[in-house]
N, C-alpha and C positions, 0 to 999 in steps of 0.2 A: 368588478368581479369579486365575489365572496370566496375566500379560501377557508376550507373546513379541514380540520385534522381529526383523524381517528387513530387511537392507539391500537397497534396490532399485537405487540408482545413487549414484555418487560422482564428483566432479570437483574439480580444483584450478585456481585462477587466481591472479593476482597479489594478490588480496585474501584468499586462503586456500582453505578447503575447503567445498564445498557437498555435503550428503548428503541423500538421500531414503531414508526407511525406512518399512516397513509395521508398524503396531502392531496385534497380534492380541490381543483381549481376550475370550477364551473361545470355545468351539466354536460354530460357526454364526453368529457375529457378523462383519459385514463389516470388512475391515481398514481401519484409519485411516491415512492417508498423513501423515507428518510431514516437515517441512522443517527442517533444522538447518544453521547456518552457523558454521564454526569451533567446533563442539561446542555451540553455544548454540541452544536451541529457539527457532524463529521463529514457526511456525504449524503447524496441522494441518487435516485435512479434516473434522473433527467440530465443533470450537469455532470457528465462522465468524461468530459474531454481531458481533464488533467490526469486522471487515472490511466487513460489510454495513451496519452502523450508520454507519461513516465515510461511505459513499456516501449513505445515506438522509438523514442529518441535513444534509448539505451540499446535496443536490439540493433539499431542501425550502426552502432559502434563496435559490434562483435561479429567477426567473420563467421563463426560457427557456434551459435549459442545452443549447444545441445542440452546442457543441464542448467536450469535456472532455479534460484531460490527467491521466493517472494515473502517479505516480512509484512504481514497484515493482509487479512482476507478482505475486510470491508464488505462491500456488496458484490465482489467478484469481478469487477470490471478490469482491473489490472491483470489478473490471471487470465481472463478471457482474451485480452489483447495479446498476451504472450503466447497463448495457445494458438492464436490465429496465424502465427509464424510457423510454417511447416518445417523449418530447420530445427525447431525445438523438439527434443525427444523426451524430456522429463522436466516437470515443474513440481517443485515442493513448496507449498504454501504453509507458513507458520502463523497461527492465530492464537492469541492468548485467551480469548473469550470463548469458552465452550458453548455458551448459549448462542452466540452468533453463528458458529459452525452448525449447530443443530438446526437453527432456523433456516439456514441456507439448504441443508440437506432435506428437511421434511416439507419444504414448500411454503413455510410461513413467509419467506421471501419468495414470491411467485417464480421468479426466474432462476432461483437457486439450484434446483435439481438438474436442469439442463446445463447450467454452467459447470457443475461439478461432475458431469457424466463422462468427460474425456478421460480415456484410460491412461493418458500420459500424466494425469494430475493426481497428486496425493496431498492431503491436508493433515497437518500435524497440530495438535492442540498443545501449545507450549509457549513460553516466553522466547522471543527471538534470540535473546542473549544466551539462553540455555542451548537452543538449537545450534547456534553457531559454535559455541564452546564444545559441543559434542560431535560436530561434523569433522570428517577427515580432511586433512590438508588437501588443497587443490581439488575440491569436489565440484566446483561450479564455474561455469563460464560467465555467468551474470548473476548479480545479487541486486534485487530491487527492495528498497526499504520505504514503506509508507505506513509506519506504525503509530504515528502521532502527527501533529500539525507543524512540526519543526521545533528547533531548540528554543525559539522565542515565544511559542504559543502552545505550550504543553497542556494536554488534557490530563495526563498523569505525570506528576512530578518525577516519579521513578524512571520515566522514559528519558530523562536527561542523559542517562548513561548510554543510551543508544547513539548519541551524537558525540560521545567522548572519544579522545584519541585512542584509549585502550580498546574500546569496542571496534572502532574503525580499523585498528591494527588486527584484531581478531578476524574481521571480515576479509582483510587482505590475505590472511593465512589460508582461508578456504577457497580463494579464487585461484583458477589456473592462470599460467602466464598469458598475458594479454587480456585477461578477464576484466570486467567492468563492474563497478559499484555505481548504482544510480539511487539517489536519495531525494525524496520529495520534501519540500518545505513550503509553508504558507507565506513566508516572508523571506527576504534576502537576509543572509547571515554572513557577515565577514569573518566571524570567529569560526563558523563551520567550514568555510572555504579555506581558512588558514590551517585548520586541523587536518582536513583532507589532503591539502598540499604537503603538509609535514609527513603524513603517512605514505602517500602514493607518489609524491614528487610533483604532481600537477593536478589541477582541478579545472573543470569547465562548468561554470554556472550558466544555466539556460533559463531566461525568463519566459513565462507562459501567460499570455493575456487571455482571460476568460471572462464570461459573464455568469454570475451566480445569482439566481433569483432577481434578475434585472439590474444587478450592480456590476460595474466593471472592476475586476480584480486582477492582480498579477501574482502568480505563484511561481515557484522556482524548482528546478531539478538540478542537482549537483552531480556531475559525472566525474569519476576518477578511474584510471586504468592502472592495473598492475603491470609493471614493466618486467 
């Protein structure tokens, strides 16, 4: 089977280059949308299991997840999984790349407009660190962070701060009592687990076995609860 790639959109920002491309895998098959940042594969529209699992395992830990903050829009699959839970009353997605939000809104990403149509959803173009710093204390029942590939596989070096004890502490401040932080990582990180445990008192690392373009991979979700 011959795989063919067609670029859909490209944009540059101070963080580098964001590219959308369609992956065609044989005649008659629907194109798969890929997102790449600075040449690094981030996600596609076929292998969406880990984005959905990030939401589902976290939602299962919160009795009343009325208000949810999602760091990182991606292709929308995490937010979609959150919105599928009818207990959720408000979802705020924070995405730093304005071009990605625009492509989702204007249909450059074909499923984008329907994903963003839910009236419970708002999308803010900002750095997640800024958004958390400006949020009121005890604003959210659940915070989901999927802004990079984890502390050991950064697409943007500046995102190392997202995994720092200082930022994790700031997230704890915006959680309500009993609220949960769920953080996605492409690989296991003992340092991240230790930092979360230091801030929250305990951490639950959850391995997720997936297949990505025919390869077996193990990704991780780290859960921490505000006592």
